[in-house]
ROMIMI-937214 format. One record per residue (C-alpha): x, y, z; residue in three letters. Coordinates in steps of 0.02 Angstrom, whole numbers, padded with zeros to 5 digits, always signed. Layout:
BEGIN
XYZALA...
***
This chain:
BEGIN
+06302+04110+03920UNK+06288+04280+03991UNK+06210+04404+03858UNK+06359+04541+03832UNK+06325+04728+03737UNK+06457+04823+03667UNK+06416+05014+03649UNK+06541+05136+03571UNK+06551+05308+03526UNK+06622+05315+03350UNK+06586+05201+03214UNK+06762+05168+03175UNK+06782+05072+03327UNK+06632+04969+03292UNK+06717+04907+03132UNK+06866+04859+03236UNK+06754+04772+03368UNK+06675+04658+03259UNK+06779+04544+03184UNK+06870+04520+03343UNK+06710+04462+03434UNK+06700+04289+03332UNK+06887+04237+03418UNK+06786+04242+03593UNK+06657+04079+03577UNK+06619+04099+03768UNK+06547+04264+03738UNK+06363+04292+03700UNK+06362+04459+03604UNK+06182+04535+03593UNK+06264+04685+03491UNK+06399+04805+03438UNK+06326+04960+03394UNK+06376+05152+03385UNK+06264+05256+03512UNK+06263+05442+03553UNK+06296+05516+03712UNK+06114+05569+03725UNK+06055+05413+03684UNK+06143+05298+03783UNK+06021+05298+03962UNK+05871+05257+03850UNK+05982+05113+03755UNK+06046+05023+03924UNK+05870+05009+04008UNK+05808+04924+03841UNK+05962+04799+03849UNK+05915+04772+04037UNK+05744+04735+03992UNK+05820+04610+03880UNK+05913+04528+03991UNK+06084+04582+03962UNK+06202+04537+04082UNK+06368+04633+04032UNK+06430+04780+03950UNK+06567+04868+03867UNK+06587+05043+03851UNK+06710+05185+03863UNK+06725+05355+03914UNK+06558+05482+03936UNK+06467+05331+03890UNK+06538+05218+04021UNK+06498+05361+04163UNK+06322+05366+04109UNK+06299+05193+04106UNK+06348+05181+04281UNK+06226+05313+04350UNK+06085+05209+04242UNK+06080+05035+04274UNK+06164+04902+04396UNK+06246+04796+04243UNK+06414+04745+04280UNK+06525+04851+04156UNK+06696+04834+04064UNK+06768+05000+04048UNK+06880+05006+03889UNK+07045+05100+03928UNK+07166+05169+03803UNK+07347+05048+03824UNK+07492+05104+03854UNK+07553+05049+03673UNK+07431+05137+03594UNK+07444+05310+03683UNK+07659+05290+03672UNK+07638+05288+03476UNK+07527+05448+03470UNK+07668+05538+03599UNK+07814+05490+03467UNK+07717+05547+03324UNK+07674+05725+03407UNK+07882+05730+03486UNK+07916+05711+03297UNK+07816+05850+03239UNK+07865+05953+03360UNK+08065+05925+03345UNK+08077+05985+03528UNK+08214+05879+03650UNK+08071+05866+03781UNK+07911+05939+03742UNK+07769+05965+03859UNK+07604+05863+03798UNK+07432+05900+03860UNK+07326+05722+03897UNK+07148+05782+03899UNK+07036+05630+03950UNK+06884+05560+04027UNK+06949+05513+04203UNK+06913+05317+04170UNK+07003+05311+03995UNK+07176+05319+04047UNK+07273+05209+04168UNK+07455+05231+04245UNK+07581+05348+04143UNK+07701+05385+04275UNK+07835+05287+04178UNK+07806+05381+04009UNK+07904+05540+04036UNK+08058+05453+04078UNK+08061+05340+03944UNK+07983+05438+03799UNK+08082+05592+03860UNK+07918+05716+03872UNK+07825+05797+04000UNK+07647+05734+04000UNK+07522+05828+04098UNK+07353+05771+04119UNK+07187+05846+04126UNK+07055+05731+04171UNK+06871+05782+04156UNK+06702+05706+04201UNK+06586+05798+04098UNK+06597+05863+03910UNK+06576+06043+03972UNK+06754+06010+04037UNK+06838+05975+03892UNK+06864+06160+03785UNK+06915+06245+03960UNK+07053+06104+04000UNK+07124+06146+03823UNK+07134+06333+03861UNK+07217+06261+04035UNK+07349+06151+03946UNK+07400+06311+03840UNK+07420+06430+04002UNK+07541+06308+04073UNK+07646+06282+03912UNK+07573+06129+03825UNK+07635+06128+03647UNK+07529+05999+03593UNK+07370+05896+03661UNK+07284+05720+03631UNK+07105+05726+03668UNK+06943+05672+03581UNK+06853+05758+03441UNK+06797+05921+03524UNK+06991+05935+03605UNK+07063+05917+03434UNK+06928+06052+03363UNK+06997+06166+03494UNK+07175+06117+03468UNK+07158+06163+03282UNK+07086+06315+03307UNK+07224+06369+03416UNK+07350+06325+03292UNK+07416+06192+03427UNK+07470+06020+03364UNK+07347+05871+03406UNK+07326+05683+03412UNK+07156+05593+03435UNK+07158+05494+03582UNK+07151+05300+03512UNK+07039+05167+03574UNK+07110+05035+03441UNK+07137+04844+03425UNK+07244+04811+03585UNK+07119+04914+03697UNK+06968+04818+03617UNK+07062+04652+03630UNK+07106+04712+03824UNK+06909+04750+03846UNK+06849+04572+03772UNK+06976+04487+03881UNK+06909+04557+04027UNK+06744+04525+03988UNK+06760+04339+03940UNK+06835+04310+04109UNK+06680+04416+04204UNK+06562+04326+04093UNK+06645+04152+04150UNK+06615+04218+04332UNK+06437+04272+04280UNK+06395+04095+04218UNK+06478+04013+04350UNK+06371+04120+04484UNK+06212+04074+04388UNK+06260+03889+04407UNK+06289+03886+04588UNK+06125+03999+04598UNK+06031+03887+04497UNK+06086+03729+04625UNK+06048+03839+04757UNK+05865+03894+04703UNK+05837+03682+04667UNK+05888+03657+04857UNK+05800+03803+04925UNK+05627+03772+04822UNK+05632+03590+04888UNK+05632+03640+05078UNK+05486+03657+05150UNK+05528+03802+05261UNK+05516+03986+05184UNK+05681+04066+05155UNK+05709+04243+05106UNK+05874+04322+05084UNK+05887+04508+05134UNK+06045+04624+05056UNK+06135+04758+05172UNK+06005+04887+05145UNK+05861+04779+05206UNK+05783+04726+05033UNK+05728+04565+04979UNK+05838+04478+04847UNK+05779+04292+04846UNK+05634+04199+04900UNK+05615+03994+04884UNK+05452+03927+04829UNK+05404+03892+04994UNK+05440+04059+05047UNK+05322+04136+04922UNK+05182+04004+04958UNK+05177+04069+05139UNK+05200+04259+05093UNK+05044+04222+04960UNK+05144+04327+04862UNK+05209+04339+04673UNK+05389+04351+04648UNK+05354+04548+04571UNK+05271+04589+04739UNK+05421+04546+04845UNK+05585+04546+04749UNK+05665+04705+04763UNK+05549+04775+04893UNK+05613+04822+05067UNK+05563+04687+05200UNK+05488+04786+05320UNK+05365+04839+05175UNK+05324+04655+05113UNK+05320+04595+05296UNK+05246+04734+05395UNK+05229+04626+05560UNK+05434+04619+05560UNK+05499+04769+05673UNK+05611+04878+05587UNK+05721+04876+05743UNK+05737+04694+05738UNK+05804+04700+05552UNK+05922+04848+05598UNK+05989+04759+05728UNK+06017+04615+05612UNK+06087+04708+05483UNK+06202+04837+05583UNK+06236+04742+05742UNK+06242+04558+05680UNK+06093+04503+05821UNK+06005+04365+05773UNK+05807+04370+05812UNK+05743+04198+05863UNK+05559+04142+05838UNK+05463+04291+05817UNK+05274+04271+05773UNK+05205+04366+05624UNK+05014+04364+05580UNK+05037+04309+05382UNK+04906+04278+05271UNK+04806+04236+05425UNK+04936+04111+05498UNK+05037+04127+05647UNK+05212+04104+05585UNK+05370+04096+05658UNK+05507+04199+05582UNK+05688+04177+05613UNK+05820+04341+05557UNK+06006+04284+05542UNK+06135+04394+05486UNK+06255+04343+05356UNK+06435+04385+05415UNK+06568+04474+05299UNK+06741+04551+05345UNK+06684+04720+05394UNK+06524+04692+05471UNK+06351+04603+05397UNK+06315+04565+05224UNK+06116+04553+05232UNK+06018+04423+05326UNK+05922+04267+05296UNK+05752+04258+05350UNK+05670+04096+05387UNK+05462+04054+05404UNK+05378+03921+05496UNK+05206+03904+05448UNK+05099+03871+05618UNK+04901+03861+05657UNK+04781+03965+05557UNK+04718+04092+05633UNK+04517+04096+05669UNK+04421+04241+05672UNK+04251+04263+05710UNK+04119+04294+05600UNK+04046+04483+05632UNK+03882+04455+05708UNK+03966+04349+05841UNK+04094+04491+05875UNK+03974+04640+05887UNK+03881+04533+05994UNK+04038+04513+06117UNK+04075+04700+06094UNK+03895+04734+06145UNK+03932+04624+06312UNK+04096+04713+06342UNK+04207+04575+06273UNK+04328+04674+06206UNK+04499+04714+06242UNK+04540+04922+06230UNK+04710+04946+06296UNK+04875+04918+06184UNK+05053+04932+06236UNK+05062+05107+06167UNK+04944+05159+06292UNK+05077+05081+06439UNK+05191+05198+06509UNK+05360+05129+06542UNK+05491+05249+06559UNK+05539+05179+06735UNK+05682+05048+06749UNK+05572+04944+06852UNK+05405+04922+06723UNK+05510+04939+06553UNK+05560+04766+06594UNK+05406+04694+06623UNK+05327+04791+06478UNK+05450+04703+06354UNK+05437+04542+06414UNK+05234+04557+06404UNK+05255+04610+06226UNK+05401+04472+06199UNK+05269+04343+06242UNK+05125+04414+06186UNK+05114+04329+06009UNK+05137+04148+06087UNK+04971+04070+06138UNK+05038+04001+06299UNK+04972+04067+06453UNK+05035+04198+06558UNK+05028+04236+06755UNK+05019+04417+06780UNK+05070+04451+06969UNK+05070+04620+07065UNK+04980+04729+07199UNK+04782+04768+07176UNK+04770+04914+07051UNK+04934+04900+06964UNK+04863+04883+06798UNK+04844+04698+06774UNK+04680+04718+06673UNK+04761+04833+06564UNK+04915+04734+06531UNK+04810+04577+06512UNK+04710+04685+06365UNK+04871+04731+06309UNK+04938+04556+06282UNK+04780+04501+06189UNK+04791+04640+06080UNK+04966+04596+06023UNK+04928+04450+06014UNK+04858+04320+05854UNK+04699+04323+05924UNK+04680+04513+05924UNK+04523+04507+05806UNK+04436+04368+05930UNK+04357+04396+06104UNK+04434+04444+06266UNK+04326+04388+06395UNK+04375+04445+06581UNK+04313+04387+06737UNK+04357+04432+06931UNK+04346+04281+06999UNK+04334+04362+07180UNK+04162+04420+07136UNK+04059+04276+07134UNK+03999+04126+07250UNK+04108+03974+07193UNK+03942+03863+07115UNK+03901+04016+07028UNK+04097+04066+06956UNK+04085+03862+06900UNK+03936+03893+06813UNK+03984+04053+06735UNK+04147+03969+06662UNK+04100+03814+06616UNK+03913+03808+06601UNK+03808+03648+06639UNK+03803+03506+06493UNK+03614+03470+06551UNK+03535+03656+06523UNK+03659+03684+06373UNK+03520+03716+06254UNK+03424+03828+06367UNK+03590+03933+06430UNK+03689+04055+06353UNK+03869+04010+06299UNK+03982+04001+06461UNK+04139+04124+06462UNK+04254+03962+06419UNK+04145+03953+06248UNK+04152+04137+06219UNK+04349+04151+06219UNK+04361+03999+06114UNK+04498+04076+05975UNK+04528+04217+06100UNK+04585+04276+06272UNK+04501+04212+06445UNK+04578+04332+06572UNK+04551+04289+06763UNK+04576+04425+06886UNK+04602+04344+07067UNK+04640+04168+07006UNK+04668+04129+07180UNK+04491+04131+07219UNK+04441+03979+07110UNK+04380+03834+07194UNK+04472+03661+07181UNK+04349+03578+07081UNK+04356+03731+06946UNK+04531+03739+06959UNK+04542+03560+06880UNK+04431+03618+06734UNK+04545+03771+06720UNK+04707+03659+06710UNK+04608+03555+06575UNK+04560+03720+06468UNK+04756+03772+06492UNK+04801+03607+06415UNK+04670+03617+06266UNK+04516+03517+06322UNK+04355+03588+06378UNK+04251+03528+06495UNK+04063+03563+06529UNK+03985+03539+06698UNK+03902+03390+06703UNK+03976+03313+06551UNK+04126+03171+06567UNK+04174+03201+06365UNK+04294+03371+06353UNK+04304+03434+06184UNK+04458+03520+06092UNK+04487+03691+06150UNK+04584+03857+06089UNK+04581+03967+06230UNK+04723+04081+06282UNK+04721+04101+06475UNK+04790+04245+06565UNK+04783+04230+06760UNK+04819+04372+06876UNK+04832+04380+07053UNK+04917+04482+07190UNK+04934+04352+07306UNK+05076+04219+07355UNK+05026+04062+07249UNK+05157+03979+07328UNK+05072+03997+07513UNK+04909+03951+07433UNK+04978+03789+07365UNK+05056+03752+07543UNK+04871+03799+07622UNK+04795+03658+07501UNK+04677+03804+07428UNK+04777+03819+07243UNK+04834+03667+07146UNK+05018+03661+07109UNK+04981+03594+06930UNK+04873+03735+06897UNK+05015+03848+06955UNK+05130+03771+06847UNK+05033+03760+06702UNK+04997+03969+06704UNK+05145+04018+06768UNK+05283+03971+06643UNK+05273+04147+06569UNK+05249+04273+06739UNK+05243+04466+06720UNK+05282+04544+06874UNK+05205+04724+06873UNK+05271+04841+06990UNK+05177+04945+07100UNK+05138+05138+07046UNK+05259+05203+07203UNK+05417+05127+07117UNK+05371+05206+06959UNK+05370+05402+06974UNK+05413+05467+06817UNK+05240+05385+06760UNK+05137+05466+06886UNK+05081+05620+06792UNK+05068+05515+06632UNK+04925+05416+06708UNK+04841+05579+06808UNK+04833+05665+06632UNK+04759+05504+06547UNK+04617+05481+06683UNK+04595+05661+06703UNK+04555+05679+06503UNK+04475+05505+06523UNK+04332+05595+06663UNK+04351+05749+06577UNK+04282+05698+06414UNK+04154+05592+06496UNK+04073+05724+06602UNK+04126+05874+06501UNK+04209+05970+06636UNK+04361+06024+06596UNK+04500+06066+06755UNK+04688+06126+06746UNK+04819+06060+06881UNK+04938+06191+06961UNK+05109+06152+06953UNK+05102+06135+07140UNK+04969+06017+07113UNK+05053+05914+07004UNK+05215+05903+07120UNK+05105+05845+07246UNK+05029+05712+07153UNK+05206+05646+07059UNK+05276+05639+07257UNK+05112+05545+07332UNK+05165+05360+07359UNK+04982+05304+07292UNK+04939+05146+07398UNK+04789+05105+07268UNK+04903+05112+07114UNK+04807+05160+06956UNK+04645+05114+07044UNK+04678+05267+07159UNK+04730+05376+07021UNK+04574+05328+06929UNK+04456+05373+07078UNK+04556+05549+07133UNK+04546+05597+06944UNK+04348+05558+06944UNK+04337+05651+07093UNK+04444+05807+07048UNK+04316+05826+06893UNK+04162+05792+06975UNK+04187+05900+07125UNK+04285+06053+07087UNK+04203+06225+07081UNK+04337+06299+06985UNK+04431+06259+06829UNK+04610+06271+06924UNK+04654+06160+07025UNK+04779+06167+07184UNK+04871+06067+07302UNK+04761+06101+07442UNK+04591+06036+07334UNK+04696+05881+07274UNK+04762+05847+07448UNK+04580+05838+07503UNK+04522+05731+07364UNK+04664+05610+07413UNK+04626+05607+07612UNK+04439+05564+07556UNK+04485+05397+07475UNK+04621+05355+07605UNK+04550+05372+07767UNK+04634+05326+07939UNK+04594+05306+08114UNK+04617+05439+08250UNK+04741+05340+08360UNK+04651+05269+08526UNK+04483+05310+08448UNK+04360+05243+08326UNK+04351+05386+08243UNK+04395+05401+08045UNK+04482+05540+07977UNK+04486+05579+07796UNK+04668+05626+07781UNK+04820+05529+07749UNK+04951+05631+07803UNK+05033+05582+07968UNK+05044+05748+08026UNK+04868+05774+08008UNK+04818+05647+08091UNK+04914+05684+08228UNK+04850+05858+08248UNK+04685+05798+08239UNK+04730+05690+08385UNK+04786+05836+08479UNK+04620+05928+08464UNK+04538+05796+08503UNK+04650+05761+08681UNK+04625+05958+08714UNK+04435+05994+08659UNK+04481+06098+08520UNK+04592+06200+08619UNK+04722+06272+08491UNK+04822+06344+08625UNK+04875+06201+08698UNK+04901+06105+08527UNK+05009+06228+08480UNK+05119+06220+08642UNK+05134+06042+08636UNK+05174+06040+08437UNK+05309+06194+08475UNK+05227+06305+08352UNK+05133+06452+08359UNK+04929+06463+08344UNK+04956+06554+08160UNK+05043+06408+08118UNK+04936+06283+08196UNK+04783+06370+08102UNK+04898+06337+07941UNK+04926+06162+07965UNK+04740+06136+08005UNK+04699+06229+07826UNK+04835+06124+07744UNK+04774+05949+07806UNK+04592+05995+07792UNK+04557+05950+07969UNK+04373+05964+07961UNK+04287+06078+08117UNK+04218+05939+08219UNK+04398+05894+08253UNK+04436+06074+08326UNK+04283+06071+08463UNK
***
């Protein structure tokens, strides 16, 4: 049975309550006691620790208890019968046909009195208060409003006596006590029923092998089953009553917020919990006016294996470490944002991923971000550009040689065990190596020279700027490998489709080269605007190259548009039409002027005439586009 405490402000009320309690067999009464207002908060905290489940109190005591603990509370109220009796006593004492009487009380002690004026022939004026300090001023106000008598507690009656005003003590007698005990009995029945249901639910939940946690509407964990504690590796006191985001740091606050506020489900999130990959589902608990919390379910997956520190140090020295994270990626543009969102969503899963996009659009960087967002982030990230090696060399680098294994260092597929193998220009792999890669994707590792595959746990991220479907039709790429690596495909747009992000990348690469060479520069507004509008055919590789040139080659700190333009032209050469002469500027206008200067042997007057501009304007063009003197003879 639910444990009940009765806390009363007067000893006389305790004497009324004690004999009545015996009539309620379904109440487990812990105590019936008198308590002063200044000790009530401390007392209810003690009762809470002792397992109290329901409290009966009145007036100021009840207000303090509400603010102190969350234990259910029955507030005693003066019954209409009790109040009517003392009103009639005062009316007879006053001897008036319709006396005005003030009722000064805490706002939680008296119910509806609207009919008393008509039934008893009085003018009852109520003065509800919230604090003790409001009682005496209320007596003064009642007098000012013409009240001929007052009803209230000790302080009210004492002040009324000092003013020569008739008064009566606001009762809480047998009737109000019985009402409170009746209410408490009904609430205890509900509490006991809920406890019974909860026990049955807990037995059911504790015999389910999936972990389950209940979160309230504020995101606080209220219930966890036995499997949930096992998966979390925590005790109840380390979980219950704490925010879910604190207990599960891998759970995005935005995901939980979307579930609790908008009723969105989150399906198959992957988290690192106790060094295991755990699948987590988040489902809202619907209510009439929104969500009444959420249910989290946990499915335990494979244990996450980490390299020992010595191997990690060796791989770090060899450069097999991923440096970039998604925080480094600029994704304000609507073309890149979906790609980044997709990459984040699939990063936690060990499935292979195919990255597509033009050369230099950041595939290597994205692969590193995916690795660092995955369960294998503490292990090796092994990158290889497949277009940079001869086929036989490439095959041995990836899969080693069984016959010379003892004398050879580990191959890349072995180094990437429990980590990530990133293959750029995957279309350059020879057909035989493609088959071995397919086996690796499927969890089997096959050394060259061996017919006995071993188990492998390598996440493969492949990248290409080629059309693999066309390669399949040409017979140079295996269709089964394509389907194996392309189930999760992330397409990265070229930089020219993301103009909002250009200057962020420029600042990033400038800062990188400035730190390396200890040379510091400042771009003028004109230079920044030019860089933003440039179409960047070489994507991020070109940005990186140009930023390094700017830092190394500048002779002054302030970099203007002309200097930036010249550096871009140096790294994006064009042929002069009709010749084999290479010019080092990209702008089409510059190409046209250079061709005319060559055509007219450097005669600027004839060039200006054909262009329809003055010689002064032509000179400005030559300076603007950085046309070298050897084109002006």
